[in-house]
C-alpha positions as CSV (number, residue, x, y, z in Angstrom):
1,X,33.1,179.4,169.7
2,X,34.6,177.6,166.7
3,X,36.2,180.3,164.6
4,X,38.4,180.1,161.5
5,X,41.8,181.4,162.5
6,X,42.1,185.0,161.5
7,X,45.5,186.2,160.6
8,X,44.6,189.7,159.2
9,X,45.8,191.5,162.3
10,X,46.2,195.3,162.3
11,X,49.3,195.7,164.5
12,X,52.7,197.0,163.3
13,X,54.1,193.5,162.9
14,X,50.9,191.6,161.9
15,X,50.9,189.5,158.8
16,X,48.0,190.3,156.5
17,X,46.7,187.0,155.1
18,X,43.3,187.8,153.8
19,X,44.1,186.0,150.5
20,X,46.6,183.6,152.1
21,X,48.3,181.1,149.9
22,X,46.6,181.4,146.5
23,X,47.4,177.8,145.7
24,X,46.3,176.6,142.3
25,X,48.0,173.2,142.1
26,X,46.5,170.2,143.8
27,X,48.4,167.5,145.6
28,X,49.6,165.0,142.9
29,X,50.7,162.2,145.2
30,X,54.3,163.2,145.0
31,X,56.9,161.1,146.8
32,X,57.7,162.7,150.2
33,X,61.2,163.8,149.1
34,X,59.6,165.7,146.2
35,X,56.6,167.1,148.0
36,X,55.9,170.7,147.0
37,X,54.3,173.8,148.4
38,X,51.9,175.2,145.8
39,X,52.4,178.7,144.4
40,X,51.6,181.2,147.1
41,X,51.5,184.4,145.2
42,X,48.9,186.1,147.3
43,X,50.9,185.4,150.5
44,X,54.1,186.5,148.8
45,X,52.6,190.0,147.9
46,X,51.2,190.5,151.4
47,X,54.5,189.7,153.0
48,X,56.4,192.0,150.7
49,X,54.2,194.9,151.7
50,X,54.4,194.0,155.4
51,X,58.2,193.4,155.4
52,X,58.6,196.9,154.0
53,X,58.3,198.2,157.5
54,X,61.3,196.2,158.7
55,X,64.6,197.9,158.3
56,X,67.0,195.0,158.0
57,X,67.4,191.3,158.7
58,X,68.7,191.8,162.2
59,X,65.5,193.5,163.2
60,X,63.2,190.8,161.7
61,X,63.4,188.4,164.6
62,X,63.2,191.1,167.2
63,X,60.1,192.6,165.6
64,X,58.5,189.1,165.5
65,X,59.4,187.8,168.9
66,X,60.2,190.7,171.3
67,X,56.5,191.3,172.1
68,X,56.1,187.8,173.4
69,X,56.3,186.6,177.0
70,X,59.1,184.2,178.1
71,X,58.7,180.5,177.2
72,X,56.5,179.0,179.9
73,X,57.7,176.0,181.9
74,X,55.4,173.5,180.1
75,X,56.2,170.1,178.6
76,X,53.7,168.9,176.1
77,X,53.8,165.2,175.0
78,X,51.2,163.0,173.3
79,X,50.8,159.2,173.5
80,X,48.0,156.7,173.3
81,X,48.6,155.7,176.9
82,X,48.6,158.7,179.3
83,X,50.0,156.5,182.0
84,X,53.0,155.2,180.0
85,X,55.5,156.5,182.5
86,X,54.0,154.1,185.1
87,X,53.1,151.3,182.8
88,X,56.3,150.9,180.8
89,X,59.1,152.4,183.0
90,X,62.1,150.4,181.7
91,X,62.0,151.7,178.1
92,X,64.6,154.3,177.4
93,X,62.1,156.8,175.9
94,X,59.9,156.6,179.0
95,X,63.0,156.9,181.2
96,X,63.8,160.1,179.4
97,X,60.5,161.5,180.5
98,X,61.3,160.8,184.1
99,X,64.7,162.4,183.8
100,X,63.2,165.3,182.0
101,X,61.1,166.1,185.1
102,X,63.9,165.5,187.6
103,X,66.2,167.8,185.7
104,X,63.7,170.6,185.5
105,X,62.0,171.3,188.8
106,X,59.2,173.8,188.3
107,X,58.2,172.5,184.9
108,X,54.9,170.8,184.3
109,X,54.4,167.8,182.1
110,X,51.1,167.0,180.3
111,X,50.7,163.9,178.3
112,X,47.7,164.1,176.0
113,X,46.1,161.0,174.6
114,X,44.3,160.6,171.2
115,X,40.9,161.8,172.6
116,X,42.6,164.9,174.1
117,X,44.2,165.7,170.8
118,X,40.9,165.3,168.9
119,X,39.0,167.5,171.3
120,X,41.7,170.2,171.4
121,X,41.6,170.5,167.6
122,X,37.8,170.5,167.6
123,X,37.7,173.3,170.1
124,X,40.3,175.4,168.2
125,X,39.3,174.9,164.6
126,X,36.3,176.2,162.7
127,X,33.6,173.6,162.0
128,X,34.6,173.6,158.3
129,X,38.3,173.0,159.0
130,X,37.7,170.4,161.6
131,X,35.5,168.4,159.2
132,X,38.3,168.5,156.6
133,X,40.7,167.2,159.2
134,X,38.5,164.6,160.9
135,X,38.8,161.7,158.4
136,X,42.5,162.2,157.9
137,X,45.2,159.9,159.3
138,X,45.9,160.6,163.0
139,X,49.5,161.6,162.4
140,X,48.1,164.6,160.5
141,X,46.1,165.6,163.5
142,X,49.1,165.3,165.7
143,X,51.2,167.4,163.4
144,X,48.6,170.2,163.5
145,X,48.0,169.7,167.3
146,X,51.6,170.4,168.1
147,X,51.5,173.7,166.2
148,X,48.3,174.7,167.9
149,X,49.5,173.6,171.4
150,X,52.7,175.8,171.1
151,X,50.8,178.7,169.6
152,X,48.1,178.7,172.2
153,X,50.2,177.8,175.3
154,X,53.9,177.9,174.5
155,X,56.5,175.6,176.0
156,X,58.3,172.5,174.9
157,X,56.9,169.8,172.6
158,X,58.8,166.7,171.6
159,X,57.9,163.4,170.0
160,X,57.6,160.5,172.4
161,X,60.3,158.6,170.4
162,X,63.0,161.2,171.1
163,X,65.2,160.9,174.2
164,X,66.0,163.6,176.7
165,X,69.0,164.2,179.0
166,X,69.9,167.9,178.7
167,X,68.3,170.3,181.2
168,X,66.2,173.2,179.9
169,X,68.6,175.7,181.4
170,X,71.1,174.6,178.8
171,X,68.6,174.7,176.0
172,X,67.0,178.1,176.8
173,X,70.3,179.8,177.8
174,X,69.2,183.4,178.0
175,X,66.1,185.0,179.4
176,X,65.5,186.8,176.1
177,X,65.1,183.5,174.2
178,X,61.6,183.2,172.8
179,X,62.1,180.3,170.3
180,X,64.6,177.4,169.9
181,X,64.5,176.2,166.3
182,X,67.0,173.4,165.6
183,X,67.4,172.0,162.1
184,X,67.1,168.4,161.2
185,X,70.6,167.7,159.7
186,X,70.6,170.1,156.6
187,X,67.1,169.2,155.5
188,X,64.6,171.4,157.3
189,X,63.7,173.0,160.7
190,X,63.1,170.1,163.1
191,X,59.4,169.3,163.3
192,X,59.6,166.7,166.0
193,X,60.7,169.2,168.7
194,X,59.3,172.7,169.2
195,X,60.3,175.2,171.9
196,X,58.6,178.6,171.7
197,X,56.7,181.2,173.6
198,X,53.0,181.4,173.5
199,X,51.7,183.3,170.4
200,X,54.7,182.3,168.2
201,X,54.2,183.9,164.8
202,X,56.0,180.9,163.2
203,X,53.4,178.5,164.6
204,X,50.6,180.9,163.8
205,X,51.6,181.1,160.1
206,X,52.3,177.3,159.9
207,X,48.8,176.6,161.2
208,X,47.1,178.8,158.6
209,X,49.3,177.4,155.8
210,X,48.4,173.9,156.9
211,X,44.7,174.7,156.9
212,X,44.8,176.5,153.6
213,X,46.6,173.7,151.9
214,X,43.9,171.3,153.2
215,X,41.2,173.6,151.8
216,X,43.0,173.3,148.5
217,X,42.9,169.5,148.7
218,X,46.5,168.7,149.7
219,X,46.7,165.4,151.6
220,X,50.5,164.6,151.7
221,X,51.5,164.1,155.3
222,X,55.1,165.3,155.0
223,X,54.0,168.3,152.9
224,X,51.4,169.4,155.4
225,X,53.7,168.7,158.4
226,X,57.5,169.2,158.3
227,X,57.6,171.0,154.9
228,X,54.9,173.5,155.7
229,X,56.4,174.3,159.2
230,X,59.8,175.0,157.6
231,X,58.2,177.1,154.8
232,X,56.3,179.2,157.4
233,X,59.6,180.0,159.2
234,X,61.5,180.8,156.0
235,X,58.6,183.0,154.8
236,X,58.5,185.1,157.9
237,X,62.3,185.4,158.2
238,X,63.1,186.1,154.6
239,X,59.9,188.0,153.7
240,X,59.2,185.8,150.7
241,X,58.3,182.2,149.8
242,X,61.4,180.1,149.0
243,X,60.3,176.7,147.9
244,X,62.4,173.6,148.2
245,X,65.1,172.4,150.6
246,X,68.0,174.6,149.5
247,X,71.0,174.3,151.7
248,X,72.1,177.9,151.3
249,X,68.7,179.1,152.4
250,X,68.7,176.9,155.5
251,X,72.2,178.1,156.3
252,X,71.0,181.7,156.0
253,X,68.1,181.0,158.4
254,X,70.4,179.3,160.9
255,X,72.7,182.2,160.8
256,X,69.9,184.6,161.5
257,X,68.6,182.5,164.4
258,X,72.1,182.1,165.9
259,X,72.7,185.9,165.8
260,X,69.5,186.9,167.4
261,X,69.1,187.4,171.2
262,X,65.6,186.0,170.9
263,X,66.3,182.7,169.2
264,X,68.8,179.9,169.2
265,X,69.4,177.0,166.9
266,X,71.6,173.9,166.3
267,X,72.1,171.2,163.7
268,X,70.6,168.0,165.0
269,X,72.0,164.6,164.1
270,X,71.3,161.0,165.2
271,X,73.8,161.4,168.1
272,X,73.2,165.0,169.2
273,X,69.9,166.7,169.4
274,X,68.6,169.8,171.1
275,X,67.6,167.9,174.2
276,X,69.7,164.8,174.0
277,X,73.4,163.9,173.7
278,X,74.4,160.3,173.7
279,X,77.8,161.1,175.2
280,X,76.1,162.6,178.3
281,X,74.4,159.4,179.6
282,X,75.5,159.2,183.3
283,X,75.1,156.9,186.3
284,X,72.7,159.5,187.8
285,X,70.5,159.3,184.7
286,X,71.1,155.9,183.1
287,X,69.2,154.8,180.0
288,X,68.3,151.2,179.1
289,X,69.9,151.4,175.6
290,X,68.9,147.8,174.9
291,X,65.3,148.9,174.8
292,X,63.9,149.8,171.4
293,X,61.5,152.2,169.8
294,X,59.7,149.2,168.5
295,X,59.1,147.9,172.1
296,X,57.4,151.2,173.0
297,X,55.2,151.1,170.0
298,X,54.2,147.4,170.4
299,X,53.5,147.8,174.1
300,X,51.0,150.6,173.4
301,X,49.7,149.0,170.2
302,X,50.8,151.9,168.1
303,X,51.8,151.6,164.4
304,X,54.2,154.1,163.0
305,X,52.5,156.5,160.6
306,X,54.8,155.7,157.7
307,X,54.0,152.0,158.1
308,X,50.3,152.8,158.2
309,X,50.6,154.8,155.0
310,X,52.5,152.0,153.3
311,X,49.7,149.6,154.3
312,X,47.0,151.9,153.0
313,X,48.8,152.5,149.7
314,X,49.0,148.7,149.2
315,X,45.2,148.4,149.8
316,X,44.6,151.2,147.2
């Protein structure tokens, strides 16, 4: 049945969100760098009450993640062409997928196409929420789909235009790890890669925040995607809504993640990412570095979402 996601659980560590995100402001078409999360006073008060049961910061992550099962050996990718690995094998991004499987025996890769993404969301969401999402740009569906996929199934998600050459045994270094949450430089928690156990509370809250903002009329892609994902993680770890991309807050979050036995983190850059390090390209796993992201997009007749938005804005 299509049921609106209910986050008013009754367990010790549940987050009561009956009045989740009492947003009053509407999306005003802010530039992406200035995108805001509306006032969330209702959520803030619920979280204050809930976090009163947690003794100190070191216990927060344990309370949130220790009940979860280990991260399952599942790779989730999405692309317009499910057979891209066979159809375009010499592109470095596609080569990365092949190496990902060779490096990780026992892991299962599923590539979902556009129709799969649409159906997955339709099955998960309430009819009202799906109808709100249905006419939106496909990138917004992908952004929500990745959250739902990790929440429902757990595993590893990564954008197709990210490369891979580090085995999962080096990414999930301890059996106790339940979430790997790298940061994108010093901007936010990386949204293009997600590695978490099934039932992740971070993804659960990000889903509800995403849906509630849509109900409030917000349409900004970056705000609904990367910004809201980071806000959900900050909210759960700090017990309050901290708006904006403050470096000191991100440093505090990274410190908490690094200290916990249930999480790990790192600072991603263009050269070094959680699953890729340019200096580690080897003869055993070579990459065709002359191939480009543009080649992959053109071969599959895919237009980058930012370019699509630019085109739509010109039409308007």
